[in-house]
BAVEX-307511 format. One record per residue: x negated, y, z of N, C-alpha, C in turn; residue in three letters; residue number from 1. Coordinates in pm, whole numbers, padded with zeros to 5 digits. Layout:
<rs>
[[X; Y; Z]; [X; Y; Z]; [X; Y; Z]; "ala"; NUM],
...
</rs>
This chain:
<rs>
[[-10406; 11067; 10860]; [-10279; 11035; 10927]; [-10300; 10981; 11068]; "met"; 1],
[[-10411; 10911; 11090]; [-10442; 10859; 11223]; [-10548; 10949; 11287]; "leu"; 2],
[[-10509; 11020; 11391]; [-10597; 11116; 11457]; [-10726; 11048; 11503]; "his"; 3],
[[-10837; 11124; 11496]; [-10966; 11066; 11536]; [-10976; 11041; 11686]; "gln"; 4],
[[-10883; 11096; 11762]; [-10885; 11078; 11907]; [-10746; 11032; 11952]; "asp"; 5],
[[-10713; 10909; 11920]; [-10579; 10855; 11948]; [-10568; 10813; 12094]; "val"; 6],
[[-10457; 10850; 12157]; [-10429; 10808; 12294]; [-10359; 10672; 12291]; "leu"; 7],
[[-10423; 10572; 12346]; [-10365; 10438; 12355]; [-10367; 10395; 12501]; "met"; 8],
[[-10251; 10393; 12565]; [-10245; 10353; 12705]; [-10108; 10294; 12735]; "lys"; 9],
[[-10097; 10230; 12850]; [-09972; 10169; 12896]; [-09913; 10076; 12791]; "asp"; 10],
[[-09998; 09997; 12728]; [-09954; 09905; 12623]; [-09919; 09770; 12685]; "ile"; 11],
[[-09799; 09722; 12657]; [-09758; 09592; 12708]; [-09832; 09483; 12631]; "asp"; 12],
[[-09897; 09393; 12704]; [-09982; 09291; 12641]; [-09902; 09200; 12550]; "val"; 13],
[[-09785; 09156; 12593]; [-09705; 09064; 12512]; [-09656; 09132; 12384]; "asp"; 14],
[[-09606; 09255; 12397]; [-09558; 09325; 12278]; [-09672; 09348; 12179]; "his"; 15],
[[-09789; 09385; 12231]; [-09903; 09413; 12144]; [-09951; 09286; 12074]; "trp"; 16],
[[-09955; 09176; 12147]; [-09996; 09048; 12087]; [-09897; 09005; 11980]; "arg"; 17],
[[-09768; 09021; 12006]; [-09667; 08983; 11908]; [-09675; 09070; 11783]; "asn"; 18],
[[-09701; 09199; 11801]; [-09716; 09288; 11686]; [-09835; 09245; 11600]; "leu"; 19],
[[-09945; 09213; 11664]; [-10062; 09171; 11588]; [-10036; 09042; 11512]; "gln"; 20],
[[-09966; 08948; 11575]; [-09934; 08823; 11506]; [-09844; 08847; 11386]; "ala"; 21],
[[-09756; 08946; 11397]; [-09662; 08975; 11290]; [-09725; 09057; 11177]; "leu"; 22],
[[-09813; 09151; 11213]; [-09858; 09251; 11116]; [-10001; 09234; 11067]; "leu"; 23],
[[-10082; 09159; 11139]; [-10224; 09154; 11107]; [-10270; 09013; 11069]; "leu"; 24],
[[-10369; 09009; 10982]; [-10429; 08882; 10941]; [-10579; 08904; 10936]; "asp"; 25],
[[-10653; 08841; 11027]; [-10797; 08860; 11034]; [-10869; 08753; 10954]; "ser"; 26],
[[-10965; 08797; 10872]; [-11045; 08701; 10795]; [-11120; 08606; 10889]; "ala"; 27],
[[-11159; 08654; 11007]; [-11231; 08570; 11101]; [-11147; 08455; 11153]; "lys"; 28],
[[-11016; 08470; 11148]; [-10929; 08365; 11198]; [-10885; 08266; 11091]; "gly"; 29],
[[-10934; 08285; 10968]; [-10893; 08198; 10858]; [-11005; 08100; 10823]; "arg"; 30],
[[-10968; 07985; 10773]; [-11065; 07884; 10731]; [-11133; 07934; 10602]; "arg"; 31],
[[-11264; 07927; 10600]; [-11334; 07986; 10487]; [-11466; 07915; 10460]; "arg"; 32],
[[-11509; 07923; 10336]; [-11643; 07884; 10297]; [-11718; 08012; 10260]; "ile"; 33],
[[-11837; 08028; 10315]; [-11918; 08146; 10288]; [-12050; 08102; 10223]; "val"; 34],
[[-12079; 08165; 10112]; [-12207; 08145; 10044]; [-12281; 08279; 10047]; "val"; 35],
[[-12404; 08277; 10097]; [-12490; 08395; 10093]; [-12612; 08361; 10009]; "ile"; 36],
[[-12640; 08446; 09911]; [-12754; 08418; 09824]; [-12832; 08546; 09799]; "his"; 37],
[[-12953; 08529; 09749]; [-13036; 08643; 09711]; [-13095; 08613; 09574]; "glu"; 38],
[[-13050; 08694; 09477]; [-13092; 08671; 09338]; [-13067; 08527; 09294]; "asp"; 39],
[[-12954; 08470; 09339]; [-12916; 08335; 09299]; [-12963; 08226; 09392]; "gly"; 40],
[[-13065; 08252; 09473]; [-13115; 08151; 09566]; [-13022; 08143; 09688]; "glu"; 41],
[[-12969; 08024; 09714]; [-12873; 08007; 09823]; [-12944; 08012; 09958]; "val"; 42],
[[-12902; 08107; 10041]; [-12957; 08120; 10175]; [-12866; 08055; 10279]; "leu"; 43],
[[-12737; 08050; 10250]; [-12642; 07993; 10346]; [-12520; 07942; 10271]; "lys"; 44],
[[-12474; 07825; 10309]; [-12352; 07767; 10255]; [-12286; 07692; 10369]; "leu"; 45],
[[-12173; 07745; 10417]; [-12115; 07688; 10539]; [-11963; 07702; 10538]; "val"; 46],
[[-11898; 07602; 10595]; [-11755; 07605; 10621]; [-11735; 07659; 10763]; "his"; 47],
[[-11638; 07746; 10783]; [-11617; 07808; 10915]; [-11587; 07706; 11024]; "ser"; 48],
[[-11530; 07591; 10987]; [-11503; 07484; 11083]; [-11610; 07375; 11080]; "asp"; 49],
[[-11722; 07407; 11014]; [-11835; 07315; 11001]; [-11796; 07183; 10933]; "arg"; 50],
[[-11696; 07191; 10844]; [-11657; 07074; 10766]; [-11750; 07060; 10644]; "leu"; 51],
[[-11759; 06941; 10588]; [-11840; 06925; 10467]; [-11783; 07010; 10353]; "pro"; 52],
[[-11872; 07067; 10273]; [-11831; 07148; 10158]; [-11842; 07061; 10034]; "val"; 53],
[[-11730; 07043; 09966]; [-11729; 06961; 09845]; [-11774; 07045; 09726]; "leu"; 54],
[[-11858; 06986; 09641]; [-11907; 07056; 09523]; [-12051; 07097; 09540]; "gly"; 55],
[[-12135; 07052; 09450]; [-12279; 07081; 09461]; [-12307; 07226; 09426]; "ala"; 56],
[[-12392; 07291; 09506]; [-12434; 07428; 09480]; [-12586; 07432; 09494]; "val"; 57],
[[-12654; 07446; 09384]; [-12800; 07456; 09388]; [-12845; 07601; 09377]; "ser"; 58],
[[-12783; 07674; 09284]; [-12811; 07817; 09267]; [-12680; 07888; 09235]; "arg"; 59],
[[-12681; 08018; 09253]; [-12565; 08099; 09217]; [-12597; 08171; 09087]; "val"; 60],
[[-12531; 08128; 08980]; [-12545; 08196; 08853]; [-12434; 08298; 08835]; "gly"; 61],
[[-12313; 08248; 08809]; [-12194; 08332; 08800]; [-12119; 08321; 08932]; "asp"; 62],
[[-12121; 08425; 09018]; [-12056; 08414; 09149]; [-11906; 08393; 09140]; "pro"; 63],
[[-11843; 08445; 09035]; [-11698; 08427; 09019]; [-11666; 08282; 08985]; "his"; 64],
[[-11745; 08223; 08895]; [-11722; 08084; 08860]; [-11747; 07992; 08980]; "ala"; 65],
[[-11851; 08024; 09059]; [-11880; 07944; 09177]; [-11767; 07954; 09280]; "leu"; 66],
[[-11717; 08075; 09303]; [-11607; 08092; 09399]; [-11484; 08015; 09353]; "ala"; 67],
[[-11455; 08020; 09222]; [-11341; 07944; 09169]; [-11361; 07795; 09193]; "asp"; 68],
[[-11482; 07746; 09164]; [-11511; 07603; 09179]; [-11496; 07558; 09324]; "gln"; 69],
[[-11558; 07634; 09415]; [-11553; 07595; 09556]; [-11411; 07601; 09611]; "leu"; 70],
[[-11336; 07701; 09570]; [-11198; 07708; 09620]; [-11116; 07591; 09564]; "tyr"; 71],
[[-11136; 07560; 09438]; [-11062; 07450; 09376]; [-11098; 07317; 09440]; "arg"; 72],
[[-11228; 07294; 09465]; [-11272; 07166; 09522]; [-11236; 07150; 09669]; "asp"; 73],
[[-11220; 07260; 09740]; [-11199; 07253; 09885]; [-11067; 07316; 09928]; "asn"; 74],
[[-10974; 07326; 09836]; [-10850; 07401; 09861]; [-10772; 07349; 09981]; "gln"; 75],
[[-10781; 07218; 10008]; [-10704; 07162; 10119]; [-10762; 07199; 10255]; "glu"; 76],
[[-10887; 07244; 10259]; [-10950; 07271; 10389]; [-10989; 07418; 10408]; "ser"; 77],
[[-10958; 07506; 10312]; [-10995; 07648; 10327]; [-10880; 07740; 10288]; "val"; 78],
[[-10885; 07860; 10344]; [-10792; 07966; 10304]; [-10855; 08057; 10199]; "asp"; 79],
[[-10987; 08073; 10206]; [-11055; 08150; 10103]; [-11203; 08114; 10097]; "phe"; 80],
[[-11265; 08153; 09986]; [-11408; 08136; 09964]; [-11469; 08273; 09942]; "val"; 81],
[[-11587; 08297; 10000]; [-11658; 08424; 09981]; [-11800; 08395; 09934]; "ala"; 82],
[[-11842; 08466; 09832]; [-11978; 08455; 09780]; [-12042; 08594; 09787]; "val"; 83],
[[-12144; 08608; 09871]; [-12208; 08736; 09895]; [-12353; 08734; 09847]; "phe"; 84],
[[-12393; 08837; 09775]; [-12534; 08859; 09747]; [-12588; 08943; 09862]; "glu"; 85],
[[-12689; 08895; 09932]; [-12730; 08954; 10059]; [-12758; 09103; 10049]; "arg"; 86],
[[-12835; 09143; 09950]; [-12873; 09283; 09941]; [-12754; 09372; 09905]; "arg"; 87],
[[-12665; 09320; 09821]; [-12545; 09396; 09787]; [-12457; 09414; 09911]; "ala"; 88],
[[-12446; 09308; 09993]; [-12364; 09315; 10113]; [-12423; 09415; 10212]; "phe"; 89],
[[-12554; 09412; 10229]; [-12619; 09508; 10319]; [-12601; 09651; 10269]; "asp"; 90],
[[-12612; 09669; 10138]; [-12595; 09803; 10082]; [-12453; 09853; 10103]; "glu"; 91],
[[-12356; 09765; 10086]; [-12216; 09803; 10107]; [-12193; 09854; 10249]; "tyr"; 92],
[[-12240; 09779; 10349]; [-12220; 09822; 10487]; [-12291; 09954; 10515]; "phe"; 93],
[[-12410; 09969; 10464]; [-12481; 10094; 10485]; [-12410; 10212; 10424]; "gly"; 94],
[[-12354; 10192; 10305]; [-12286; 10302; 10236]; [-12161; 10349; 10309]; "arg"; 95],
[[-12074; 10255; 10349]; [-11949; 10302; 10409]; [-11970; 10353; 10552]; "phe"; 96],
[[-12066; 10297; 10625]; [-12094; 10349; 10758]; [-12151; 10490; 10752]; "gln"; 97],
[[-12228; 10518; 10648]; [-12288; 10651; 10634]; [-12186; 10758; 10598]; "ala"; 98],
[[-12067; 10717; 10554]; [-11966; 10816; 10515]; [-11879; 10861; 10631]; "thr"; 99],
[[-11896; 10799; 10747]; [-11808; 10833; 10859]; [-11830; 10976; 10906]; "trp"; 100],
[[-11720; 11045; 10934]; [-11725; 11180; 10987]; [-11631; 11189; 11106]; "ser"; 101],
[[-11674; 11246; 11218]; [-11586; 11253; 11335]; [-11465; 11345; 11313]; "pro"; 102],
[[-11468; 11426; 11207]; [-11358; 11518; 11183]; [-11246; 11457; 11100]; "glu"; 103],
[[-11273; 11346; 11033]; [-11171; 11291; 10944]; [-11080; 11193; 11017]; "glu"; 104],
[[-10963; 11167; 10958]; [-10870; 11070; 11014]; [-10930; 10931; 11005]; "asp"; 105],
[[-10905; 10851; 11108]; [-10963; 10717; 11113]; [-10914; 10629; 10999]; "leu"; 106],
[[-10788; 10644; 10961]; [-10735; 10559; 10855]; [-10799; 10591; 10720]; "asp"; 107],
[[-10841; 10715; 10700]; [-10910; 10749; 10575]; [-11043; 10674; 10567]; "glu"; 108],
[[-11114; 10669; 10678]; [-11242; 10597; 10682]; [-11222; 10448; 10656]; "phe"; 109],
[[-11121; 10389; 10720]; [-11096; 10246; 10703]; [-11051; 10218; 10559]; "val"; 110],
[[-10963; 10301; 10506]; [-10917; 10283; 10369]; [-11033; 10289; 10271]; "his"; 111],
[[-11126; 10381; 10294]; [-11241; 10395; 10206]; [-11331; 10271; 10214]; "arg"; 112],
[[-11341; 10211; 10332]; [-11426; 10092; 10347]; [-11374; 09977; 10262]; "ser"; 113],
[[-11242; 09965; 10248]; [-11186; 09859; 10164]; [-11198; 09894; 10017]; "tyr"; 114],
[[-11175; 10020; 09982]; [-11185; 10061; 09843]; [-11327; 10042; 09790]; "ala"; 115],
[[-11427; 10063; 09876]; [-11567; 10052; 09835]; [-11604; 09909; 09796]; "leu"; 116],
[[-11531; 09811; 09845]; [-11559; 09672; 09809]; [-11551; 09651; 09658]; "leu"; 117],
[[-11464; 09727; 09592]; [-11444; 09710; 09449]; [-11566; 09754; 09368]; "glu"; 118],
[[-11658; 09825; 09429]; [-11777; 09871; 09358]; [-11888; 09765; 09357]; "glu"; 119],
[[-11859; 09646; 09412]; [-11957; 09537; 09413]; [-11894; 09412; 09353]; "tyr"; 120],
[[-11854; 09419; 09225]; [-11780; 09306; 09165]; [-11862; 09179; 09151]; "pro"; 121],
[[-11995; 09190; 09149]; [-12080; 09071; 09139]; [-12142; 09033; 09274]; "gln"; 122],
[[-12156; 09131; 09363]; [-12223; 09106; 09490]; [-12130; 09062; 09601]; "gly"; 123],
[[-12000; 09099; 09593]; [-11903; 09061; 09696]; [-11782; 09002; 09623]; "ile"; 124],
[[-11769; 08870; 09630]; [-11668; 08798; 09551]; [-11589; 08707; 09644]; "val"; 125],
[[-11457; 08707; 09631]; [-11373; 08617; 09711]; [-11267; 08554; 09621]; "thr"; 126],
[[-11219; 08439; 09662]; [-11109; 08368; 09598]; [-11022; 08306; 09707]; "arg"; 127],
[[-10889; 08298; 09689]; [-10816; 08324; 09565]; [-10780; 08471; 09542]; "pro"; 128],
[[-10789; 08555; 09645]; [-10757; 08697; 09630]; [-10886; 08778; 09628]; "glu"; 129],
[[-10882; 08900; 09575]; [-11002; 08984; 09570]; [-11045; 09028; 09710]; "pro"; 130],
[[-11169; 09075; 09724]; [-11221; 09113; 09857]; [-11134; 09215; 09930]; "pro"; 131],
[[-11081; 09311; 09858]; [-11002; 09416; 09923]; [-10878; 09358; 09991]; "arg"; 132],
[[-10829; 09246; 09943]; [-10709; 09183; 10000]; [-10742; 09066; 10090]; "ser"; 133],
[[-10872; 09040; 10111]; [-10913; 08920; 10184]; [-10994; 08950; 10309]; "thr"; 134],
[[-11094; 09037; 10296]; [-11191; 09056; 10404]; [-11139; 09151; 10512]; "leu"; 135],
[[-11202; 09142; 10628]; [-11168; 09233; 10737]; [-11035; 09200; 10801]; "gly"; 136],
[[-10968; 09305; 10845]; [-10839; 09292; 10913]; [-10731; 09342; 10817]; "leu"; 137],
[[-10649; 09252; 10767]; [-10550; 09286; 10666]; [-10414; 09314; 10731]; "gln"; 138],
[[-10350; 09423; 10686]; [-10216; 09458; 10731]; [-10114; 09386; 10644]; "trp"; 139],
[[-10021; 09314; 10707]; [-09914; 09247; 10631]; [-09791; 09338; 10631]; "arg"; 140],
[[-09803; 09452; 10563]; [-09693; 09547; 10557]; [-09612; 09535; 10429]; "leu"; 141],
[[-09672; 09475; 10326]; [-09602; 09468; 10199]; [-09591; 09604; 10131]; "gly"; 142],
[[-09670; 09701; 10175]; [-09671; 09835; 10117]; [-09815; 09884; 10110]; "ser"; 143],
[[-09842; 09968; 10014]; [-09976; 10023; 10000]; [-10000; 10134; 10101]; "ser"; 144],
[[-10125; 10167; 10119]; [-10162; 10277; 10208]; [-10096; 10406; 10163]; "tyr"; 145],
[[-10092; 10429; 10032]; [-10030; 10550; 09979]; [-09880; 10551; 10006]; "glu"; 146],
[[-09814; 10434; 09997]; [-09670; 10425; 10025]; [-09640; 10461; 10170]; "asp"; 147],
[[-09725; 10415; 10261]; [-09703; 10443; 10403]; [-09719; 10593; 10431]; "val"; 148],
[[-09822; 10654; 10375]; [-09842; 10797; 10393]; [-09725; 10877; 10335]; "lys"; 149],
[[-09677; 10835; 10220]; [-09565; 10904; 10157]; [-09439; 10893; 10243]; "asp"; 150],
[[-09415; 10774; 10300]; [-09298; 10755; 10384]; [-09304; 10843; 10509]; "ala"; 151],
[[-09421; 10858; 10568]; [-09436; 10944; 10685]; [-09400; 11088; 10651]; "val"; 152],
[[-09451; 11136; 10538]; [-09423; 11275; 10502]; [-09278; 11297; 10459]; "his"; 153],
[[-09212; 11193; 10412]; [-09072; 11205; 10373]; [-08978; 11200; 10493]; "lys"; 154],
[[-09009; 11111; 10587]; [-08909; 11076; 10688]; [-08944; 11114; 10831]; "phe"; 155],
[[-09069; 11151; 10859]; [-09108; 11178; 10998]; [-09136; 11327; 11017]; "val"; 156],
[[-09054; 11396; 11096]; [-09082; 11537; 11123]; [-09208; 11553; 11210]; "pro"; 157],
[[-09270; 11668; 11197]; [-09387; 11698; 11281]; [-09345; 11704; 11428]; "ala"; 158],
[[-09442; 11681; 11516]; [-09419; 11688; 11661]; [-09301; 11600; 11704]; "asp"; 159],
[[-09305; 11476; 11666]; [-09197; 11385; 11703]; [-09253; 11245; 11727]; "ser"; 160],
[[-09166; 11158; 11774]; [-09204; 11020; 11806]; [-09122; 10924; 11722]; "thr"; 161],
[[-09186; 10817; 11677]; [-09119; 10711; 11601]; [-09123; 10583; 11684]; "val"; 162],
[[-09011; 10514; 11688]; [-09000; 10392; 11768]; [-08950; 10278; 11679]; "val"; 163],
[[-09019; 10165; 11685]; [-08973; 10043; 11619]; [-08957; 09935; 11725]; "phe"; 164],
[[-08851; 09858; 11713]; [-08829; 09749; 11808]; [-08781; 09624; 11737]; "gly"; 165],
[[-08822; 09508; 11788]; [-08783; 09380; 11729]; [-08730; 09291; 11841]; "ile"; 166],
[[-08608; 09240; 11820]; [-08547; 09148; 11915]; [-08559; 09005; 11865]; "phe"; 167],
[[-08591; 08916; 11957]; [-08589; 08773; 11928]; [-08483; 08713; 12020]; "asp"; 168],
[[-08366; 08688; 11964]; [-08253; 08652; 12049]; [-08214; 08773; 12133]; "gly"; 169],
[[-08210; 08755; 12264]; [-08177; 08865; 12354]; [-08301; 08934; 12408]; "asp"; 170],
[[-08419; 08889; 12368]; [-08543; 08944; 12421]; [-08598; 09054; 12331]; "glu"; 171],
[[-08642; 09164; 12392]; [-08716; 09264; 12316]; [-08854; 09207; 12293]; "leu"; 172],
[[-08877; 09149; 12176]; [-08995; 09070; 12145]; [-09117; 09158; 12122]; "trp"; 173],
[[-09097; 09274; 12061]; [-09208; 09365; 12032]; [-09155; 09506; 12017]; "ala"; 174],
[[-09239; 09602; 12047]; [-09204; 09743; 12026]; [-09330; 09818; 11986]; "ser"; 175],
[[-09311; 09927; 11916]; [-09422; 10013; 11877]; [-09376; 10157; 11886]; "leu"; 176],
[[-09452; 10237; 11958]; [-09421; 10379; 11977]; [-09537; 10459; 11918]; "val"; 177],
[[-09506; 10544; 11820]; [-09606; 10626; 11754]; [-09574; 10773; 11773]; "leu"; 178],
[[-09668; 10849; 11826]; [-09650; 10992; 11842]; [-09719; 11068; 11730]; "gly"; 179],
[[-09648; 11159; 11666]; [-09702; 11239; 11556]; [-09717; 11384; 11601]; "phe"; 180],
[[-09832; 11444; 11570]; [-09857; 11581; 11610]; [-09803; 11679; 11506]; "asp"; 181],
[[-09842; 11806; 11518]; [-09790; 11909; 11429]; [-09831; 11889; 11284]; "ala"; 182],
[[-09939; 11814; 11262]; [-09986; 11786; 11125]; [-09943; 11648; 11077]; "asp"; 183],
[[-09850; 11588; 11149]; [-09803; 11451; 11118]; [-09917; 11350; 11125]; "arg"; 184],
[[-10006; 11368; 11218]; [-10112; 11271; 11243]; [-10076; 11193; 11369]; "arg"; 185],
[[-10097; 11063; 11364]; [-10066; 10979; 11480]; [-10169; 11004; 11589]; "val"; 186],
[[-10124; 11055; 11703]; [-10216; 11079; 11814]; [-10177; 11000; 11939]; "asp"; 187],
[[-10068; 10923; 11932]; [-10027; 10835; 12042]; [-09985; 10701; 11983]; "val"; 188],
[[-10040; 10594; 12037]; [-10000; 10458; 11998]; [-09977; 10380; 12126]; "val"; 189],
[[-09855; 10331; 12146]; [-09826; 10254; 12266]; [-09705; 10165; 12241]; "thr"; 190],
[[-09655; 10104; 12346]; [-09536; 10019; 12338]; [-09442; 10057; 12452]; "thr"; 191],
[[-09327; 09995; 12451]; [-09237; 10008; 12566]; [-09293; 09928; 12683]; "ala"; 192],
[[-09242; 09957; 12801]; [-09272; 09878; 12920]; [-09146; 09798; 12953]; "asp"; 193],
[[-09141; 09670; 12914]; [-09019; 09591; 12934]; [-08973; 09585; 13079]; "pro"; 194],
[[-09066; 09600; 13174]; [-09028; 09592; 13315]; [-08941; 09709; 13357]; "ser"; 195],
[[-08940; 09816; 13280]; [-08860; 09934; 13315]; [-08731; 09943; 13235]; "glu"; 196],
[[-08699; 09837; 13160]; [-08581; 09838; 13075]; [-08486; 09726; 13114]; "leu"; 197],
[[-08358; 09747; 13086]; [-08258; 09645; 13113]; [-08282; 09524; 13023]; "glu"; 198],
[[-08250; 09408; 13074]; [-08268; 09286; 12996]; [-08135; 09222; 12959]; "lys"; 199],
[[-08026; 09298; 12977]; [-07894; 09250; 12939]; [-07819; 09363; 12869]; "ser"; 200],
[[-07701; 09330; 12816]; [-07624; 09428; 12741]; [-07642; 09405; 12592]; "gly"; 201],
[[-07564; 09478; 12513]; [-07573; 09463; 12368]; [-07708; 09512; 12318]; "ser"; 202],
[[-07749; 09464; 12202]; [-07876; 09509; 12145]; [-07872; 09659; 12116]; "leu"; 203],
[[-07755; 09708; 12075]; [-07742; 09851; 12047]; [-07764; 09935; 12172]; "glu"; 204],
[[-07705; 09891; 12283]; [-07721; 09964; 12410]; [-07867; 09960; 12456]; "asp"; 205],
[[-07929; 09846; 12440]; [-08069; 09834; 12484]; [-08162; 09914; 12394]; "arg"; 206],
[[-08129; 09925; 12266]; [-08209; 10008; 12175]; [-08197; 10155; 12214]; "ala"; 207],
[[-08075; 10198; 12244]; [-08057; 10338; 12286]; [-08127; 10366; 12418]; "arg"; 208],
[[-08125; 10268; 12507]; [-08195; 10286; 12635]; [-08345; 10304; 12612]; "glu"; 209],
[[-08402; 10226; 12520]; [-08544; 10237; 12491]; [-08577; 10374; 12434]; "leu"; 210],
[[-08493; 10426; 12346]; [-08516; 10560; 12289]; [-08515; 10664; 12401]; "val"; 211],
[[-08420; 10654; 12492]; [-08413; 10747; 12605]; [-08538; 10736; 12691]; "ser"; 212],
[[-08582; 10614; 12715]; [-08703; 10589; 12795]; [-08824; 10654; 12729]; "trp"; 213],
[[-08836; 10639; 12597]; [-08949; 10697; 12524]; [-08946; 10849; 12534]; "val"; 214],
[[-08829; 10908; 12519]; [-08820; 11055; 12518]; [-08850; 11116; 12654]; "glu"; 215],
[[-08837; 11038; 12758]; [-08875; 11088; 12890]; [-09025; 11097; 12906]; "gln"; 216],
[[-09099; 11029; 12820]; [-09245; 11020; 12835]; [-09322; 11081; 12718]; "arg"; 217],
[[-09253; 11100; 12605]; [-09322; 11146; 12485]; [-09241; 11256; 12417]; "his"; 218],
[[-09280; 11291; 12295]; [-09210; 11393; 12218]; [-09070; 11344; 12181]; "arg"; 219],
[[-08982; 11434; 12137]; [-08849; 11390; 12092]; [-08859; 11282; 11985]; "pro"; 220],
[[-08768; 11188; 11990]; [-08769; 11076; 11897]; [-08695; 11115; 11769]; "cys"; 221],
[[-08762; 11102; 11656]; [-08702; 11138; 11527]; [-08656; 11015; 11449]; "ser"; 222],
[[-08726; 10905; 11466]; [-08692; 10781; 11397]; [-08696; 10667; 11498]; "val"; 223],
[[-08590; 10589; 11505]; [-08585; 10473; 11594]; [-08510; 10362; 11523]; "ala"; 224],
[[-08582; 10261; 11481]; [-08524; 10151; 11404]; [-08549; 10019; 11476]; "leu"; 225],
[[-08444; 09935; 11482]; [-08452; 09807; 11550]; [-08389; 09700; 11462]; "phe"; 226],
[[-08445; 09580; 11469]; [-08385; 09466; 11399]; [-08429; 09339; 11471]; "thr"; 227],
[[-08392; 09225; 11414]; [-08428; 09096; 11473]; [-08555; 09042; 11406]; "lys"; 228],
[[-08617; 08945; 11470]; [-08746; 08895; 11426]; [-08741; 08838; 11284]; "leu"; 229],
[[-08641; 08756; 11256]; [-08629; 08699; 11122]; [-08615; 08805; 11016]; "gly"; 230],
[[-08532; 08906; 11044]; [-08512; 09015; 10949]; [-08639; 09099; 10933]; "glu"; 231],
[[-08715; 09116; 11042]; [-08840; 09192; 11034]; [-08939; 09120; 10943]; "ala"; 232],
[[-08948; 08990; 10954]; [-09038; 08914; 10868]; [-08997; 08926; 10722]; "arg"; 233],
[[-08868; 08918; 10695]; [-08820; 08930; 10557]; [-08848; 09070; 10502]; "ser"; 234],
[[-08831; 09171; 10586]; [-08857; 09308; 10542]; [-09003; 09327; 10504]; "phe"; 235],
[[-09093; 09271; 10583]; [-09235; 09286; 10554]; [-09274; 09219; 10423]; "leu"; 236],
[[-09204; 09114; 10386]; [-09233; 09043; 10261]; [-09170; 09110; 10140]; "leu"; 237],
[[-09071; 09196; 10163]; [-08998; 09257; 10051]; [-09084; 09359; 09977]; "ala"; 238],
[[-09075; 09358; 09846]; [-09149; 09455; 09766]; [-09083; 09591; 09765]; "gly"; 239],
[[-08952; 09596; 09758]; [-08877; 09721; 09758]; [-08826; 09746; 09899]; "asp"; 240],
[[-08897; 09830; 09975]; [-08861; 09851; 10115]; [-08728; 09924; 10129]; "lys"; 241],
[[-08700; 10017; 10038]; [-08572; 10088; 10045]; [-08456; 09993; 10028]; "gly"; 242],
[[-08467; 09903; 09930]; [-08361; 09805; 09907]; [-08349; 09710; 10026]; "ala"; 243],
[[-08462; 09674; 10085]; [-08460; 09584; 10200]; [-08392; 09649; 10320]; "ala"; 244],
[[-08420; 09777; 10343]; [-08353; 09848; 10453]; [-08204; 09861; 10427]; "leu"; 245],
[[-08167; 09891; 10303]; [-08025; 09902; 10270]; [-07953; 09769; 10292]; "arg"; 246],
[[-08022; 09661; 10258]; [-07962; 09528; 10277]; [-07942; 09500; 10426]; "asp"; 247],
[[-08042; 09534; 10508]; [-08028; 09514; 10652]; [-07911; 09596; 10707]; "leu"; 248],
[[-07900; 09721; 10660]; [-07792; 09807; 10708]; [-07656; 09753; 10666]; "ala"; 249],
[[-07646; 09706; 10542]; [-07520; 09652; 10491]; [-07476; 09530; 10569]; "thr"; 250],
[[-07572; 09448; 10608]; [-07541; 09324; 10682]; [-07528; 09348; 10832]; "arg"; 251],
[[-07545; 09474; 10874]; [-07534; 09504; 11017]; [-07651; 09456; 11098]; "gly"; 252],
[[-07766; 09437; 11034]; [-07885; 09387; 11103]; [-07987; 09497; 11130]; "glu"; 253],
[[-07951; 09621; 11104]; [-08040; 09734; 11130]; [-07974; 09827; 11231]; "leu"; 254],
[[-08041; 09848; 11343]; [-07994; 09943; 11443]; [-08077; 10070; 11427]; "ile"; 255],
[[-08015; 10175; 11374]; [-08085; 10301; 11352]; [-08035; 10403; 11454]; "ala"; 256],
[[-08100; 10403; 11571]; [-08059; 10496; 11676]; [-08087; 10640; 11637]; "cys"; 257],
[[-08198; 10660; 11569]; [-08235; 10794; 11523]; [-08286; 10781; 11380]; "arg"; 258],
[[-08240; 10868; 11294]; [-08287; 10869; 11156]; [-08257; 11005; 11096]; "ala"; 259],
[[-08357; 11076; 11045]; [-08333; 11204; 10980]; [-08248; 11186; 10855]; "pro"; 260],
[[-08191; 11294; 10805]; [-08098; 11287; 10693]; [-08160; 11216; 10572]; "ala"; 261],
[[-08288; 11244; 10545]; [-08352; 11181; 10428]; [-08357; 11030; 10443]; "ala"; 262],
[[-08382; 10982; 10564]; [-08388; 10838; 10586]; [-08248; 10778; 10582]; "leu"; 263],
[[-08149; 10847; 10639]; [-08011; 10797; 10632]; [-07966; 10781; 10488]; "gln"; 264],
[[-08002; 10877; 10405]; [-07965; 10871; 10264]; [-08037; 10755; 10195]; "glu"; 265],
[[-08162; 10731; 10233]; [-08240; 10627; 10167]; [-08188; 10488; 10199]; "ala"; 266],
[[-08132; 10468; 10319]; [-08086; 10334; 10357]; [-07936; 10317; 10342]; "val"; 267],
[[-07867; 10420; 10295]; [-07722; 10410; 10280]; [-07689; 10305; 10174]; "ala"; 268],
[[-07592; 10216; 10202]; [-07555; 10111; 10105]; [-07510; 10172; 09973]; "pro"; 269],
</rs>
């Protein structure tokens, strides 16, 4: 779905930073305790903020029990605990890096890297959530990878552009412009340029202006959805995305400048 040669240019720094804050959660930015061992012998035990680690660790017998203990003892000072067996961790990285192919979609490679974590249940252990939901760069979409791919094929026509916008008060707080090629693969990722858009008028008028601006620079726009920041956060947390969109539409909090018939039917109250 994500083309191996994606065009990313003319990205507004503020919009991109806001999107990352809203949608991404990096393990590197979270408080953590990391234990690295080899055949049970502890090679490293450290808190990311260099705080004292509560709970004695002499050897690693059961990595799951140790992760539970460390998380329980240090819960007030950490977001997660990771227990890695050094050789298993090295083998994991070698395996997924060796599977990369320049012909495949980038998201397939990334998805496989997370799925592969499940094949090391004793060597790569995290608490309170499993490694696949903890390590690396996590998307806070509230939907699975398969759900996102299915939604693209249901609602996004080939050779078209999708636009998402989020308003915070009267400010266009964030935008995302995705270009899809003939195979429905994302080959353009960018944002709006706020300096070229009006900063007054109704939110509906400004949303339509942004769609017009996008179409002057990219493929025809097939989907254009806008809402407010609070509603966007609630939508991302919702388990049933269709119901969440219908609720936004019913409350008048969803501006759908462009929506194919299938999407209109899906969000109809």
